[in-house]
N, C-alpha and C positions, 0 to 999 in steps of 0.2 A: 501413903506412898513414900518410899525412901528418897533421901536426898540424891542418891546416886541416879535413881530412875528419873528424877526431875531434871537433872542436868542432861541426861540422854535425850529426853523429849525436847528440851530447850535447844539442844544442838540440831536435832532433826528439823525443828521448826525454823531455825535460823537458816539452815540449808535450803529449805523450801522457799523462804522469802528471798534469798539471795540468788536463786537459780536463774531468774531472768537476766541478771547482771552477768552471771557466769557464762550463759550462752553467748553473750555479746563480746566476752573478753577471754575466750579460750586461748591459752598460750603456753601450754606445757604443764609441768608439775607445780609451778609457782602461780597460785591463784588465791582468791579470797577464801574459798572453801578449804583449801589445803592449810592455809595459815590458821583458820579457826579450829580445825580438827587437830592440828599440831599442838595448839595451846591447851585444848581439852585433854589430850593424851598426856602432855607434860605435867599437868596438874593432877593427874591420876583420876580424872572424872570419867574417862572411858578407857577400856583396855584395847589391846591390839585387834581383837576380833571385831569389836564394835567400831573401831576406827576404819577397818576395811569395809564393813557393811555400809557405814555412812558415806565413805568415799565413793563406793560403787553407786549408791543412790544419787549422790551429787553429780556424778558423771553422766548417769542415765538422764537426769533432768536437763543437764547442759546439752547433751546430744539432741534431746527432743526440741529444745529451744533453737538449736542451731538449724535443725531441719525446717522448722517453721520460718526462720529468718531466710533460708535459701528459697523457699516457696514465695515469700513476699518479694524478694529481690527479683526473682524470675518474672513475677507478674508485673513489676515496675518496668523491667527491661522490655517486656512485651508491649506495654503501653507506649514506651519511648520509641519502639520500632514496630509499628503495626503491620498486619499481614499484607496490606495494600499500601504501596508507596507511590507518590505522584511526583512527576517532574514535568517542567514545561517552561512557559514564560515567553515563548516565541511562536509565531503562527505555524501550524501544522506539526507542532512538536509536543503536544500534550500526551503523556504516557503514564499509565497505571501499571504497576508490576508487583509481583511477590518479592520478598526479600532475597529469595534464592535465585531469582531471575528466570525461573522455569515458566512462569505464566506472566503474560503481559497483554495490555490492551492499549494500543495507540488510537487516539480519537482526533479526527480532523474533518474539515468540511470545505465545500466549494460552492460559491454562488456566482452566476453570470447573469447580469441584467442587460437586455439588448433592446435597441430601437432599430427597426429595419424599414426601409422604403423600397418598394419594388415597382418598377415602371416597365410594362411590357407593351409590345406592339399590339397585343390583344388586350383591349381595355378591360375586359372582364377579369383579367388576372392582376390588375393594378391594386396596390394597397399599402397602407402604413400599419405597422404592427409593433406593439410592445410585448416583450416576452421574457421569461426566465428559461432559457434553453437548457440550463443545467443548475440543479439545486441538489447537491449531493452530500451525504454523510458517509464517511469511510471509517471503518475500524479494522485494525490489523495488529498482529503481534505474534507471540509464541504460545503454543498450547502444550505445556507439560515438559518440553525439552527444547533446547536451542535449535535443533534441526527440524522441528515441526512448526511451520508458520502458516498463518491464515490471513485472508483478506475478505471483507464484506463491504460492498459499495451499493447504497440505495440512492436512486435518482428520483426526484419529485419535481419535474419540470412543468412549465406551461407549454402550450403549443407555439412553437416558433415558426410554423409554416402559415402562410397566408392562404387560407382555403375558405370556400363558401359551400355549405354553411359553417359557421364557427364551430370548433371542436375542442374538447378537452384533451390534454395529454395525461397519460396514466402513470402512476408510480410504478417503478420497475426495478429489478435487480440487475446490476451490471456485473462487477466482479463478485464472485462467491466461490472461493477455492481454498484448498489446503495444499501446501508444499511440504514434501518429505525430503529432507536433505540426506544424501548418501555419504558425503565427505565433510571434513572439517571446513567450516566457513560456508557450507551449503553451496559449493561450487558446482555440484551436480545434483539435480533434484527431480522428483516426479511430482507433477501438479495434477490434481483432480478437482473438477468442479466446472464453473463457468468463468471464462476469461477471453481476452482478445486472441483470436486464432493467429498464429505467428506468420503473418504475410503482409508485406508492405511497411516500410519504415514510417511513412507519414501516419498511417492508420495506427501503428503501434505506439506512436507518441501520444502522451496524455493530452487531451484537449485543453487542459489548463496550462500546458507548456508550449503550445504552438504559437506562431507569430501572427496568426489570423484568427478571427472569431470562429471559423470552422474549417474543416478539411476540404480538399479540392474535389472537383467532380470526378477525376480519374480514380482517386483513392476510394471515394464513395461507391463507384461502379464496380471495381475489381476486388477490393479487400473485404472479407466477410465480417470483420468486427467481432462482437461477443457471441460465443456459442458454448453450450455444454460440451466438455471435451476432456481429454487426458493428454498430457504432454511430458516428454523427457526434455530437459534443458540443462545447459551447463556452459562453463567457460574453460578454456585451455590456454596455457602459456601466459599467465598473468594478464588475462583478458585480451590476449592477442587474437583468439578465435572465440566466437560464440556459436552455439547451435541450439536448435529447437526441432523436435520431431513430434507431431501431434496427430490425433484423430478426433473428429467431432461429429455430432449428429448431422451437421450440414444443412439444417433447416432454419437457422437464425437464432437470435437472442431469446433464451427462455423456452425454446421449442423442443419437443421430443422428436426422436427419429420416427419416420413413418413406417407402418407395418406392411408386410407383404413381400413376396419373393422378389418382385421387380421394383420395390420402392424403399428397401431398407439399407441402401448403400450409404456409407459414411463419407465425410470429407476427410481427406488425408493430406498431410503436407510436411515439408521440411524446409528449414531456413538456416543458412550459414552466414556468418559475418566475420570479416577480417579487419582488424584495427592495427595497422602496421606501426602507428606512432603512439600507441598506448590506448587506455580505455577512453571511450567516447560516450558521453551522456546523450541520451536521445531526447533532444529538445530543439525548439526553433531558434531563438536568438543565441548569440555567441558569448554568453556569460562565462563559459568555461575557458575561454582563451583571451578575452579582452584585457584582463589584468596584467598578464605577462607577455602578450603578443605571441603566444605559442601557436603551433599548428597541430590540428587534429584531423584525422581522415578515417572514414569508415566505409567499407565496401561490402555489399551483401548480395545474395541471390536466394530466391525462394521458388518453390514449386508446390502446387496443390492440385488435387483432382477430386471430383465429386461424381459418383456413379448415377445418382438420380436427383439432380438439382431441383430445388423448389423455386427457382428463379432468383435466389439470393446470390449476388455476385455472378450471375449468369443471365442468359437471355431467353432460354427455352426451358419450360417446366418439364421435368422428367428426363432430360437429356444428360449425357455424359460430357463433362467439361474438364479441361486441363488448362491451367493458367500458370505462366511463368512471370517472375518479377526480378528486375535488377535495380539496385539502389546504390546511391552514393551520397555521402554527406561530408562536407568539409567546413572546418572552422579555422579562421586565421585572424587573430587579433579581433577587431570589431566586425569582421565579415563572416557571414554564414551562407552556405549554399546547400541546396538539396536537389537531387535529380532522381527520377524514377521512371521506369518504363514497364508496361504490362503487355502481355500477349496471351490471349485466351482463345482456345479452340473448342468449339461445341459440336458434338456429334448429334446433329438433329435429324429428324425423319426426312426433311427436305434436302439434306446434304450438309457437309461441313460448313460451319460459319467461323470466321476469324475476326476478333475484335482487338483493337490496339488502343493503348492508353499511354499518356505521358504527362509528367509534371516537372516543371523547372521553377525553382524558388530561390530568391536571394534576399538577404537582409543585411543592413549596415547601421551600426551605432554611430550617428554623427555627434551625439553627446554621450560619452561613455556610460553605459549601464542605465541610461535614462531615456533617451530619445532614439528610436529606431525607425528607419524607413524600409519598407518591404515591398516586394513585387513578386507576382506568381503568374505563371501561365500553365494551364491544364487543358488537355483535350482528349476526346474519345472518338475513335473512328469505328463505327459499327458496320457490320455486314447487312443487318436486317432492320436497322432503325436510322433515324436522322443523326448525323454526326453533331457533336457539340464541342464548343470551346469556351473557356473562361479565362478572362484577363483581369487581374486584380492589382490595385495599388493600395498601400496601407501606411498608416502612421501609428506608432505605438509609444505611449508614455508609461514607463515603468516607475510607478510611485515607490513601490517596494518589491522590485523584481516581479515574480509571478504572484506574490502575495497580494498585491494591489496594482492593477494596471488598467489604463484606458486604451482602447483600440478603436480605430475608425478606418474603414476601407470602402473602396468603390470598385465595382466589377462591371465588366461588359460581358454579356452572355450571348454568344452567337450560335445559331443552330441552322443546319441545312434542312431543306424540305419544308414541310408545313408547320414545324414547330416555330413559334414566334420568337424573335430576338427580344432581349430585355436589358435593362441596366438595374443595378442594385447598389445601395449604400447602407452600411451598418455602423452603428455606434454601440460599443459594449464596454461595460466595466466589470472587472472580475475581482473578487476577494477570496482569498484562501485563509482559513482559520483553524 
């Protein structure tokens, strides 16, 4: 082998050995390979053709190493910013999401533990009961795009009613829907699934946000609560107006619509709300005004009808019903007020029936954001049943607003006719997580 060929092989081997370093320090024509090849050419050990060939080989190896480095760096960045990111640290604020924000899953929960004592003029209805009226897991977030939102709420309560014989409560689905937003910020959207039918402010308020352990007898009687449905909803004029237009099966939570030409009517309804002083959060206590002593006012009206009622929010099975609702809520500093009236007309075989309902509620923080005294009157006047009235006084201690609160209330339940009168007191603790 000639000395010239030995030098050429030595140069190629040197380039192969130095190529990892070359890939890490690419910086133009000035490099270790270039310097080595320049020396070899100046000493006459390689000619111009061999110089070009070796320089090409050196750059190919450097490019290969550079590509490998890029892949490694990308893998390290992926580990530093995983596909699922989590944030939280405060109650009801745990959120998992993709880095691009298109997919998210918020996770929260609610537990209410209650002790109730019921004392009736009919001794067979007396009793003391421990219960978990609500034990809920809620997931919500976005599904592929900011304008596609979802919510799923599962409830796993015990039986909160005092009945004989003792009975279990079943696990059930409450909210289960998808919202499709039509405009930026989802100001107008279409909701499909199961949710609270848009009727009655008290019923539409989350039971974790109200000032009493449970809703009034009037809201229970006239407002339908959760149903499979579809709804258009939106806000106008910076939350000055709110609207909801909905159609539901009309048979109750989780139930399908009945079949048959005379039984397949839907529940249909519309609700409009006017907020003349700005947005109003739908809750019981005056947390939204106590800090700055501001004033918030919300006025609303709703109407619904059901062609073939199954006796949910009506009095006669299979009848046509129409129900109207007027609502008003006011918050001023530590004071909160709620007023609602209901008027239901039923087209029954025996003639038209008209039932009326009303609720008036007040709350006042005598220790800001901590201690609240509340009072509520609710009544229902029936055409075909005994009238009923509920008078309730309560005291709430907000350990951490709604995230942790103690509630105690006492009620007088008066009924006309043969239905016995009763008194009731309840003690409840709520935790949101």
